[in-house]
C-alpha positions as a Markdown table, in Angstrom:
| # | Residue | x | y | z |
|---|---|---|---|---|
| 1 | Met | 144.9 | 54.6 | 69.2 |
| 2 | Val | 142.8 | 52.6 | 66.9 |
| 3 | Thr | 141.5 | 54.3 | 63.4 |
| 4 | Lys | 138.5 | 52.9 | 61.5 |
| 5 | Glu | 141.1 | 52.6 | 58.5 |
| 6 | His | 143.2 | 50.4 | 60.4 |
| 7 | Val | 140.7 | 48.3 | 61.7 |
| 8 | Lys | 139.4 | 47.9 | 57.8 |
| 9 | Glu | 142.9 | 47.3 | 56.5 |
| 10 | Thr | 142.9 | 44.4 | 59.3 |
| 11 | Val | 139.5 | 42.7 | 58.0 |
| 12 | Asp | 140.4 | 43.5 | 54.3 |
| 13 | Ala | 144.1 | 41.7 | 55.0 |
| 14 | Phe | 142.2 | 38.6 | 56.6 |
| 15 | Ile | 139.6 | 38.3 | 53.8 |
| 16 | Arg | 142.5 | 38.6 | 51.1 |
| 17 | Lys | 144.3 | 35.9 | 52.9 |
| 18 | Ile | 141.7 | 33.7 | 53.4 |
| 19 | Leu | 139.7 | 34.1 | 49.7 |
| 20 | Val | 143.0 | 35.0 | 47.8 |
| 21 | Val | 141.4 | 37.9 | 46.3 |
| 22 | Gly | 142.7 | 41.4 | 45.4 |
| 23 | Ser | 141.7 | 44.2 | 46.8 |
| 24 | Gly | 139.4 | 45.6 | 44.3 |
| 25 | Glu | 137.3 | 42.6 | 44.2 |
| 26 | Val | 135.5 | 42.9 | 47.7 |
| 27 | Asp | 134.2 | 46.4 | 49.0 |
| 28 | Gly | 133.0 | 47.7 | 52.2 |
| 29 | Asp | 129.4 | 46.9 | 51.5 |
| 30 | Cys | 130.0 | 43.2 | 50.6 |
| 31 | Leu | 128.2 | 40.8 | 53.0 |
| 32 | Leu | 130.9 | 38.4 | 54.7 |
| 33 | Arg | 128.6 | 35.2 | 54.2 |
| 34 | Asp | 126.6 | 35.9 | 51.0 |
| 35 | Asp | 128.9 | 38.1 | 49.0 |
| 36 | Val | 132.3 | 37.4 | 50.1 |
| 37 | Gly | 131.7 | 33.7 | 50.8 |
| 38 | Leu | 133.0 | 33.5 | 54.0 |
| 39 | Asp | 131.8 | 30.1 | 55.8 |
| 40 | Ser | 131.2 | 30.0 | 59.8 |
| 41 | Ile | 134.9 | 28.6 | 60.3 |
| 42 | Asp | 136.3 | 31.5 | 58.4 |
| 43 | Ile | 133.8 | 33.8 | 60.3 |
| 44 | Ala | 134.9 | 32.3 | 63.5 |
| 45 | Glu | 138.6 | 32.7 | 62.6 |
| 46 | Leu | 137.9 | 36.3 | 61.9 |
| 47 | Ile | 136.3 | 37.1 | 65.2 |
| 48 | Met | 139.0 | 35.5 | 67.3 |
| 49 | Met | 141.5 | 37.3 | 65.4 |
| 50 | Leu | 139.7 | 40.7 | 65.8 |
| 51 | Ser | 139.3 | 39.7 | 69.5 |
| 52 | Lys | 143.2 | 39.4 | 70.1 |
| 53 | Gln | 144.3 | 42.2 | 67.9 |
| 54 | Tyr | 142.1 | 44.5 | 69.3 |
| 55 | Asn | 141.5 | 43.1 | 72.8 |
| 56 | Val | 137.6 | 43.3 | 72.6 |
| 57 | Asn | 135.1 | 40.6 | 73.6 |
| 58 | Phe | 131.7 | 40.2 | 71.2 |
| 59 | Thr | 128.9 | 38.9 | 72.8 |
| 60 | Ala | 127.3 | 35.7 | 71.6 |
| 61 | Gln | 124.5 | 37.9 | 69.8 |
| 62 | Glu | 127.3 | 40.0 | 68.1 |
| 63 | Glu | 129.1 | 36.9 | 66.9 |
| 64 | Asp | 125.8 | 35.5 | 65.2 |
| 65 | Phe | 125.0 | 38.9 | 63.9 |
| 66 | Ile | 128.6 | 39.1 | 62.4 |
| 67 | Asn | 127.4 | 36.5 | 60.0 |
| 68 | Asp | 124.8 | 38.9 | 58.4 |
| 69 | Met | 126.9 | 41.8 | 58.5 |
| 70 | Thr | 128.7 | 43.9 | 55.7 |
| 71 | Ile | 132.4 | 44.5 | 56.1 |
| 72 | Asn | 131.6 | 48.0 | 56.8 |
| 73 | Gln | 129.5 | 47.1 | 59.7 |
| 74 | Val | 132.1 | 44.6 | 61.2 |
| 75 | Val | 134.8 | 47.7 | 61.0 |
| 76 | Glu | 132.1 | 50.0 | 62.8 |
| 77 | Leu | 131.6 | 47.1 | 65.5 |
| 78 | Val | 135.0 | 46.6 | 66.1 |
| 79 | Tyr | 135.8 | 50.3 | 66.1 |
| 80 | Ser | 133.0 | 51.3 | 68.6 |
| 81 | Lys | 134.1 | 48.4 | 70.8 |
| 82 | Cys | 137.8 | 49.9 | 70.7 |
| 83 | Ser | 136.4 | 53.6 | 71.2 |
| 84 | Lys | 134.8 | 52.5 | 74.6 |
| 85 | Glu | 138.1 | 51.2 | 76.3 |
């Protein structure tokens, strides 16, 4: 069963890999684009990784919204999709 903690760890690991930052430098309230600094390619990679790892699909609208989401909001979105399946 997928937990929010597992999803959060996955997103955090992706961000650390892309940005080469420590876990204490980014928190759940950081916006992916504005605070963390992910660009559109990074966010597309994040979406593809989450889709594959958790076997979920995102609508085009959700993908657009992810650009302006916080880390916690992305975790909630993925977790809600996993809970429905």
